[in-house]
PyMOL CGO cylinders between C-alpha atoms (Angstrom):
from pymol import cmd
from pymol.cgo import CYLINDER

trace = [
    CYLINDER, 0.02, 0.03, 0.07, 2.76, 2.38, 0.75, 0.3, 1, 1, 1, 1, 1, 1,
    CYLINDER, 2.76, 2.38, 0.75, 4.32, 2.14, -2.67, 0.3, 1, 1, 1, 1, 1, 1,
    CYLINDER, 4.32, 2.14, -2.67, 1.07, 2.84, -4.32, 0.3, 1, 1, 1, 1, 1, 1,
    CYLINDER, 1.07, 2.84, -4.32, 0.38, 5.97, -2.20, 0.3, 1, 1, 1, 1, 1, 1,
    CYLINDER, 0.38, 5.97, -2.20, 3.96, 7.10, -2.84, 0.3, 1, 1, 1, 1, 1, 1,
    CYLINDER, 3.96, 7.10, -2.84, 3.43, 6.52, -6.60, 0.3, 1, 1, 1, 1, 1, 1,
    CYLINDER, 3.43, 6.52, -6.60, 0.18, 8.28, -6.58, 0.3, 1, 1, 1, 1, 1, 1,
    CYLINDER, 0.18, 8.28, -6.58, 1.64, 11.21, -4.50, 0.3, 1, 1, 1, 1, 1, 1,
    CYLINDER, 1.64, 11.21, -4.50, 4.39, 11.53, -7.22, 0.3, 1, 1, 1, 1, 1, 1,
    CYLINDER, 4.39, 11.53, -7.22, 1.71, 11.76, -9.92, 0.3, 1, 1, 1, 1, 1, 1,
    CYLINDER, 1.71, 11.76, -9.92, -0.93, 13.99, -8.37, 0.3, 1, 1, 1, 1, 1, 1,
    CYLINDER, -0.93, 13.99, -8.37, 0.64, 15.51, -5.29, 0.3, 1, 1, 1, 1, 1, 1,
    CYLINDER, 0.64, 15.51, -5.29, -1.11, 16.09, -2.00, 0.3, 1, 1, 1, 1, 1, 1,
    CYLINDER, -1.11, 16.09, -2.00, -3.72, 18.34, -3.19, 0.3, 1, 1, 1, 1, 1, 1,
    CYLINDER, -3.72, 18.34, -3.19, -4.50, 15.75, -5.86, 0.3, 1, 1, 1, 1, 1, 1,
    CYLINDER, -4.50, 15.75, -5.86, -4.68, 13.06, -3.34, 0.3, 1, 1, 1, 1, 1, 1,
    CYLINDER, -4.68, 13.06, -3.34, -7.09, 15.12, -1.28, 0.3, 1, 1, 1, 1, 1, 1,
    CYLINDER, -7.09, 15.12, -1.28, -9.42, 15.58, -4.37, 0.3, 1, 1, 1, 1, 1, 1,
    CYLINDER, -9.42, 15.58, -4.37, -9.28, 11.86, -5.13, 0.3, 1, 1, 1, 1, 1, 1,
    CYLINDER, -9.28, 11.86, -5.13, -10.34, 11.12, -1.48, 0.3, 1, 1, 1, 1, 1, 1,
    CYLINDER, -10.34, 11.12, -1.48, -13.21, 13.64, -1.96, 0.3, 1, 1, 1, 1, 1, 1,
    CYLINDER, -13.21, 13.64, -1.96, -14.16, 11.90, -5.15, 0.3, 1, 1, 1, 1, 1, 1,
    CYLINDER, -14.16, 11.90, -5.15, -14.31, 8.59, -3.45, 0.3, 1, 1, 1, 1, 1, 1,
    CYLINDER, -14.31, 8.59, -3.45, -16.54, 10.09, -0.73, 0.3, 1, 1, 1, 1, 1, 1,
    CYLINDER, -16.54, 10.09, -0.73, -18.79, 11.55, -3.52, 0.3, 1, 1, 1, 1, 1, 1,
    CYLINDER, -18.79, 11.55, -3.52, -19.16, 8.24, -5.28, 0.3, 1, 1, 1, 1, 1, 1,
    CYLINDER, -19.16, 8.24, -5.28, -20.03, 6.46, -2.03, 0.3, 1, 1, 1, 1, 1, 1,
    CYLINDER, -20.03, 6.46, -2.03, -22.50, 9.12, -1.04, 0.3, 1, 1, 1, 1, 1, 1,
    CYLINDER, -22.50, 9.12, -1.04, -23.98, 9.10, -4.49, 0.3, 1, 1, 1, 1, 1, 1,
    CYLINDER, -23.98, 9.10, -4.49, -24.24, 5.45, -4.50, 0.3, 1, 1, 1, 1, 1, 1,
    CYLINDER, -24.24, 5.45, -4.50, -26.13, 5.63, -1.17, 0.3, 1, 1, 1, 1, 1, 1,
    CYLINDER, -26.13, 5.63, -1.17, -28.60, 8.19, -2.60, 0.3, 1, 1, 1, 1, 1, 1,
    CYLINDER, -28.60, 8.19, -2.60, -29.06, 6.33, -5.80, 0.3, 1, 1, 1, 1, 1, 1,
    CYLINDER, -29.06, 6.33, -5.80, -30.13, 3.14, -3.81, 0.3, 1, 1, 1, 1, 1, 1,
    CYLINDER, -30.13, 3.14, -3.81, -31.89, 4.64, -0.92, 0.3, 1, 1, 1, 1, 1, 1,
    CYLINDER, -31.89, 4.64, -0.92, -35.70, 4.58, -0.42, 0.3, 1, 1, 1, 1, 1, 1,
    CYLINDER, -35.70, 4.58, -0.42, -37.19, 7.90, 0.43, 0.3, 1, 1, 1, 1, 1, 1,
    CYLINDER, -37.19, 7.90, 0.43, -38.67, 6.58, 3.61, 0.3, 1, 1, 1, 1, 1, 1,
    CYLINDER, -38.67, 6.58, 3.61, -35.36, 5.25, 4.77, 0.3, 1, 1, 1, 1, 1, 1,
    CYLINDER, -35.36, 5.25, 4.77, -34.75, 8.34, 6.92, 0.3, 1, 1, 1, 1, 1, 1,
    CYLINDER, -34.75, 8.34, 6.92, -36.49, 11.73, 7.32, 0.3, 1, 1, 1, 1, 1, 1,
    CYLINDER, -36.49, 11.73, 7.32, -33.61, 13.46, 5.34, 0.3, 1, 1, 1, 1, 1, 1,
    CYLINDER, -33.61, 13.46, 5.34, -34.34, 11.32, 2.32, 0.3, 1, 1, 1, 1, 1, 1,
    CYLINDER, -34.34, 11.32, 2.32, -37.98, 11.87, 2.44, 0.3, 1, 1, 1, 1, 1, 1,
    CYLINDER, -37.98, 11.87, 2.44, -37.41, 15.55, 2.70, 0.3, 1, 1, 1, 1, 1, 1,
    CYLINDER, -37.41, 15.55, 2.70, -35.03, 15.66, -0.29, 0.3, 1, 1, 1, 1, 1, 1,
    CYLINDER, -35.03, 15.66, -0.29, -37.27, 13.40, -2.24, 0.3, 1, 1, 1, 1, 1, 1,
    CYLINDER, -37.27, 13.40, -2.24, -39.96, 16.13, -1.64, 0.3, 1, 1, 1, 1, 1, 1,
    CYLINDER, -39.96, 16.13, -1.64, -37.75, 18.66, -3.32, 0.3, 1, 1, 1, 1, 1, 1,
    CYLINDER, -37.75, 18.66, -3.32, -36.50, 16.37, -6.22, 0.3, 1, 1, 1, 1, 1, 1,
    CYLINDER, -36.50, 16.37, -6.22, -36.33, 12.49, -6.63, 0.3, 1, 1, 1, 1, 1, 1,
    CYLINDER, -36.33, 12.49, -6.63, -33.12, 11.01, -5.07, 0.3, 1, 1, 1, 1, 1, 1,
    CYLINDER, -33.12, 11.01, -5.07, -31.58, 9.86, -8.29, 0.3, 1, 1, 1, 1, 1, 1,
    CYLINDER, -31.58, 9.86, -8.29, -30.77, 13.49, -9.47, 0.3, 1, 1, 1, 1, 1, 1,
    CYLINDER, -30.77, 13.49, -9.47, -29.17, 14.18, -6.12, 0.3, 1, 1, 1, 1, 1, 1,
    CYLINDER, -29.17, 14.18, -6.12, -27.07, 11.07, -6.57, 0.3, 1, 1, 1, 1, 1, 1,
    CYLINDER, -27.07, 11.07, -6.57, -26.09, 12.31, -10.23, 0.3, 1, 1, 1, 1, 1, 1,
    CYLINDER, -26.09, 12.31, -10.23, -25.04, 15.63, -8.69, 0.3, 1, 1, 1, 1, 1, 1,
    CYLINDER, -25.04, 15.63, -8.69, -22.70, 13.68, -6.31, 0.3, 1, 1, 1, 1, 1, 1,
    CYLINDER, -22.70, 13.68, -6.31, -21.45, 11.64, -9.27, 0.3, 1, 1, 1, 1, 1, 1,
    CYLINDER, -21.45, 11.64, -9.27, -20.71, 14.62, -11.32, 0.3, 1, 1, 1, 1, 1, 1,
    CYLINDER, -20.71, 14.62, -11.32, -18.69, 16.27, -8.50, 0.3, 1, 1, 1, 1, 1, 1,
    CYLINDER, -18.69, 16.27, -8.50, -16.71, 13.03, -8.15, 0.3, 1, 1, 1, 1, 1, 1,
    CYLINDER, -16.71, 13.03, -8.15, -15.69, 13.39, -11.84, 0.3, 1, 1, 1, 1, 1, 1,
    CYLINDER, -15.69, 13.39, -11.84, -14.75, 17.04, -11.39, 0.3, 1, 1, 1, 1, 1, 1,
    CYLINDER, -14.75, 17.04, -11.39, -12.60, 16.11, -8.47, 0.3, 1, 1, 1, 1, 1, 1,
    CYLINDER, -12.60, 16.11, -8.47, -11.05, 13.23, -10.16, 0.3, 1, 1, 1, 1, 1, 1,
    CYLINDER, -11.05, 13.23, -10.16, -10.19, 15.35, -13.29, 0.3, 1, 1, 1, 1, 1, 1,
    CYLINDER, -10.19, 15.35, -13.29, -8.92, 18.25, -11.08, 0.3, 1, 1, 1, 1, 1, 1,
    CYLINDER, -8.92, 18.25, -11.08, -6.50, 15.82, -9.31, 0.3, 1, 1, 1, 1, 1, 1,
    CYLINDER, -6.50, 15.82, -9.31, -4.49, 15.47, -12.51, 0.3, 1, 1, 1, 1, 1, 1,
    CYLINDER, -4.49, 15.47, -12.51, -4.76, 19.02, -13.74, 0.3, 1, 1, 1, 1, 1, 1,
    CYLINDER, -4.76, 19.02, -13.74, -2.35, 21.87, -13.17, 0.3, 1, 1, 1, 1, 1, 1,
    CYLINDER, -2.35, 21.87, -13.17, -5.26, 24.10, -12.09, 0.3, 1, 1, 1, 1, 1, 1,
    CYLINDER, -5.26, 24.10, -12.09, -7.60, 22.51, -9.52, 0.3, 1, 1, 1, 1, 1, 1,
    CYLINDER, -7.60, 22.51, -9.52, -9.57, 25.46, -8.47, 0.3, 1, 1, 1, 1, 1, 1,
    CYLINDER, -9.57, 25.46, -8.47, -12.93, 24.30, -10.17, 0.3, 1, 1, 1, 1, 1, 1,
    CYLINDER, -12.93, 24.30, -10.17, -12.42, 20.80, -8.51, 0.3, 1, 1, 1, 1, 1, 1,
    CYLINDER, -12.42, 20.80, -8.51, -11.93, 22.26, -4.86, 0.3, 1, 1, 1, 1, 1, 1,
    CYLINDER, -11.93, 22.26, -4.86, -14.86, 24.76, -5.53, 0.3, 1, 1, 1, 1, 1, 1,
    CYLINDER, -14.86, 24.76, -5.53, -17.13, 21.86, -6.44, 0.3, 1, 1, 1, 1, 1, 1,
    CYLINDER, -17.13, 21.86, -6.44, -15.96, 19.78, -3.58, 0.3, 1, 1, 1, 1, 1, 1,
    CYLINDER, -15.96, 19.78, -3.58, -16.70, 22.70, -1.16, 0.3, 1, 1, 1, 1, 1, 1,
    CYLINDER, -16.70, 22.70, -1.16, -19.90, 23.62, -2.85, 0.3, 1, 1, 1, 1, 1, 1,
    CYLINDER, -19.90, 23.62, -2.85, -21.57, 20.26, -2.55, 0.3, 1, 1, 1, 1, 1, 1,
    CYLINDER, -21.57, 20.26, -2.55, -20.83, 20.09, 1.10, 0.3, 1, 1, 1, 1, 1, 1,
    CYLINDER, -20.83, 20.09, 1.10, -22.09, 23.52, 1.66, 0.3, 1, 1, 1, 1, 1, 1,
    CYLINDER, -22.09, 23.52, 1.66, -25.23, 22.63, -0.23, 0.3, 1, 1, 1, 1, 1, 1,
    CYLINDER, -25.23, 22.63, -0.23, -25.62, 19.57, 1.97, 0.3, 1, 1, 1, 1, 1, 1,
    CYLINDER, -25.62, 19.57, 1.97, -25.03, 21.72, 5.10, 0.3, 1, 1, 1, 1, 1, 1,
    CYLINDER, -25.03, 21.72, 5.10, -27.75, 24.10, 3.84, 0.3, 1, 1, 1, 1, 1, 1,
    CYLINDER, -27.75, 24.10, 3.84, -30.21, 21.26, 3.10, 0.3, 1, 1, 1, 1, 1, 1,
    CYLINDER, -30.21, 21.26, 3.10, -29.77, 19.67, 6.43, 0.3, 1, 1, 1, 1, 1, 1,
    CYLINDER, -29.77, 19.67, 6.43, -30.10, 22.99, 8.33, 0.3, 1, 1, 1, 1, 1, 1,
    CYLINDER, -30.10, 22.99, 8.33, -33.11, 24.27, 6.34, 0.3, 1, 1, 1, 1, 1, 1,
    CYLINDER, -33.11, 24.27, 6.34, -34.73, 20.72, 6.79, 0.3, 1, 1, 1, 1, 1, 1,
    CYLINDER, -34.73, 20.72, 6.79, -34.17, 21.00, 10.55, 0.3, 1, 1, 1, 1, 1, 1,
    CYLINDER, -34.17, 21.00, 10.55, -35.38, 24.62, 10.71, 0.3, 1, 1, 1, 1, 1, 1,
    CYLINDER, -35.38, 24.62, 10.71, -38.57, 23.77, 8.83, 0.3, 1, 1, 1, 1, 1, 1,
    CYLINDER, -38.57, 23.77, 8.83, -39.04, 20.78, 11.10, 0.3, 1, 1, 1, 1, 1, 1,
    CYLINDER, -39.04, 20.78, 11.10, -38.93, 18.08, 8.48, 0.3, 1, 1, 1, 1, 1, 1,
    CYLINDER, -38.93, 18.08, 8.48, -35.52, 16.64, 9.61, 0.3, 1, 1, 1, 1, 1, 1,
    CYLINDER, -35.52, 16.64, 9.61, -35.22, 16.03, 13.29, 0.3, 1, 1, 1, 1, 1, 1,
    CYLINDER, -35.22, 16.03, 13.29, -31.71, 16.57, 14.49, 0.3, 1, 1, 1, 1, 1, 1,
    CYLINDER, -31.71, 16.57, 14.49, -30.71, 17.80, 11.14, 0.3, 1, 1, 1, 1, 1, 1,
    CYLINDER, -30.71, 17.80, 11.14, -28.60, 20.49, 12.91, 0.3, 1, 1, 1, 1, 1, 1,
    CYLINDER, -28.60, 20.49, 12.91, -26.10, 17.78, 13.84, 0.3, 1, 1, 1, 1, 1, 1,
    CYLINDER, -26.10, 17.78, 13.84, -25.57, 16.71, 10.26, 0.3, 1, 1, 1, 1, 1, 1,
    CYLINDER, -25.57, 16.71, 10.26, -25.44, 20.33, 9.28, 0.3, 1, 1, 1, 1, 1, 1,
    CYLINDER, -25.44, 20.33, 9.28, -22.65, 20.97, 11.73, 0.3, 1, 1, 1, 1, 1, 1,
    CYLINDER, -22.65, 20.97, 11.73, -20.71, 17.99, 10.22, 0.3, 1, 1, 1, 1, 1, 1,
    CYLINDER, -20.71, 17.99, 10.22, -21.14, 19.00, 6.58, 0.3, 1, 1, 1, 1, 1, 1,
    CYLINDER, -21.14, 19.00, 6.58, -20.29, 22.63, 7.57, 0.3, 1, 1, 1, 1, 1, 1,
    CYLINDER, -20.29, 22.63, 7.57, -17.07, 21.59, 9.42, 0.3, 1, 1, 1, 1, 1, 1,
    CYLINDER, -17.07, 21.59, 9.42, -16.29, 19.31, 6.48, 0.3, 1, 1, 1, 1, 1, 1,
    CYLINDER, -16.29, 19.31, 6.48, -16.74, 22.15, 3.92, 0.3, 1, 1, 1, 1, 1, 1,
    CYLINDER, -16.74, 22.15, 3.92, -14.37, 24.25, 6.01, 0.3, 1, 1, 1, 1, 1, 1,
    CYLINDER, -14.37, 24.25, 6.01, -11.69, 21.47, 5.94, 0.3, 1, 1, 1, 1, 1, 1,
    CYLINDER, -11.69, 21.47, 5.94, -11.89, 21.25, 2.23, 0.3, 1, 1, 1, 1, 1, 1,
    CYLINDER, -11.89, 21.25, 2.23, -11.68, 25.04, 2.03, 0.3, 1, 1, 1, 1, 1, 1,
    CYLINDER, -11.68, 25.04, 2.03, -8.62, 24.99, 4.25, 0.3, 1, 1, 1, 1, 1, 1,
    CYLINDER, -8.62, 24.99, 4.25, -6.92, 22.25, 2.16, 0.3, 1, 1, 1, 1, 1, 1,
    CYLINDER, -6.92, 22.25, 2.16, -7.80, 24.18, -1.05, 0.3, 1, 1, 1, 1, 1, 1,
    CYLINDER, -7.80, 24.18, -1.05, -5.71, 27.06, 0.25, 0.3, 1, 1, 1, 1, 1, 1,
    CYLINDER, -5.71, 27.06, 0.25, -2.63, 25.02, 1.03, 0.3, 1, 1, 1, 1, 1, 1,
    CYLINDER, -2.63, 25.02, 1.03, 0.21, 24.99, -1.54, 0.3, 1, 1, 1, 1, 1, 1,
    CYLINDER, 0.21, 24.99, -1.54, 2.06, 21.86, -2.28, 0.3, 1, 1, 1, 1, 1, 1,
    CYLINDER, 2.06, 21.86, -2.28, 4.95, 21.39, 0.21, 0.3, 1, 1, 1, 1, 1, 1,
    CYLINDER, 4.95, 21.39, 0.21, 8.45, 22.76, -0.73, 0.3, 1, 1, 1, 1, 1, 1,
    CYLINDER, 8.45, 22.76, -0.73, 11.70, 21.18, -0.18, 0.3, 1, 1, 1, 1, 1, 1,
    CYLINDER, 11.70, 21.18, -0.18, 14.62, 22.53, 1.99, 0.3, 1, 1, 1, 1, 1, 1,
    CYLINDER, 14.62, 22.53, 1.99, 15.79, 24.33, -1.14, 0.3, 1, 1, 1, 1, 1, 1,
    CYLINDER, 15.79, 24.33, -1.14, 12.61, 26.26, -1.49, 0.3, 1, 1, 1, 1, 1, 1,
    CYLINDER, 12.61, 26.26, -1.49, 11.50, 24.25, -4.59, 0.3, 1, 1, 1, 1, 1, 1,
    CYLINDER, 11.50, 24.25, -4.59, 7.99, 22.68, -4.82, 0.3, 1, 1, 1, 1, 1, 1,
    CYLINDER, 7.99, 22.68, -4.82, 8.06, 19.13, -3.58, 0.3, 1, 1, 1, 1, 1, 1,
    CYLINDER, 8.06, 19.13, -3.58, 5.79, 18.15, -6.38, 0.3, 1, 1, 1, 1, 1, 1,
    CYLINDER, 5.79, 18.15, -6.38, 5.24, 19.42, -9.80, 0.3, 1, 1, 1, 1, 1, 1,
    CYLINDER, 5.24, 19.42, -9.80, 2.77, 18.13, -12.45, 0.3, 1, 1, 1, 1, 1, 1,
    CYLINDER, 2.77, 18.13, -12.45, 4.26, 15.64, -14.69, 0.3, 1, 1, 1, 1, 1, 1,
    CYLINDER, 4.26, 15.64, -14.69, 4.95, 17.08, -18.27, 0.3, 1, 1, 1, 1, 1, 1,
    CYLINDER, 4.95, 17.08, -18.27, 1.88, 16.81, -20.47, 0.3, 1, 1, 1, 1, 1, 1,
    CYLINDER, 1.88, 16.81, -20.47, 2.20, 14.61, -23.51, 0.3, 1, 1, 1, 1, 1, 1,
]
cmd.load_cgo(trace, "trace")
C-alpha cells in the first residue's frame, strides 16, 4: 500500500490525493442516494419532496468526476470549488430541513457537513509542500 500511495503522490501531489479522497466520498454518497428509499430516513424523504433522489445522486457523481479530473490538472480550483460547494449545499439542506421541522436533529448533520466544507476550504488554500531548497516538492508531470 505504501508504494501505491507514494506513486500516486508522485503523480498528483497532496492536493490531488485530497481531491481523489473527496471523489471517493462523493461516489459513495452518490451510490447511497441512488439506492436509498425515500422513507429510509427523514432527510431522504425531505430531499425526495424537493426532487427525486436519483438527480441528487447524479450531482454527487458529477462532483466526483470534477474532483477526479482536477486531481491530474495543473489548475484544480474548479475541483476544490465543486468539492466545497456540494458540502455547503448539504449543510444548507440539513439546516433548512431541521429549521422547517422536517429533519429532526438535522442540525447535527449540518454541523458535520459545514465543518467538512471548512476542512476542504482549508486544504484548497494550502500550496504543495516545498523542499529545503525552496522548490515545490511536487510538480505536475509534463503533458504529453
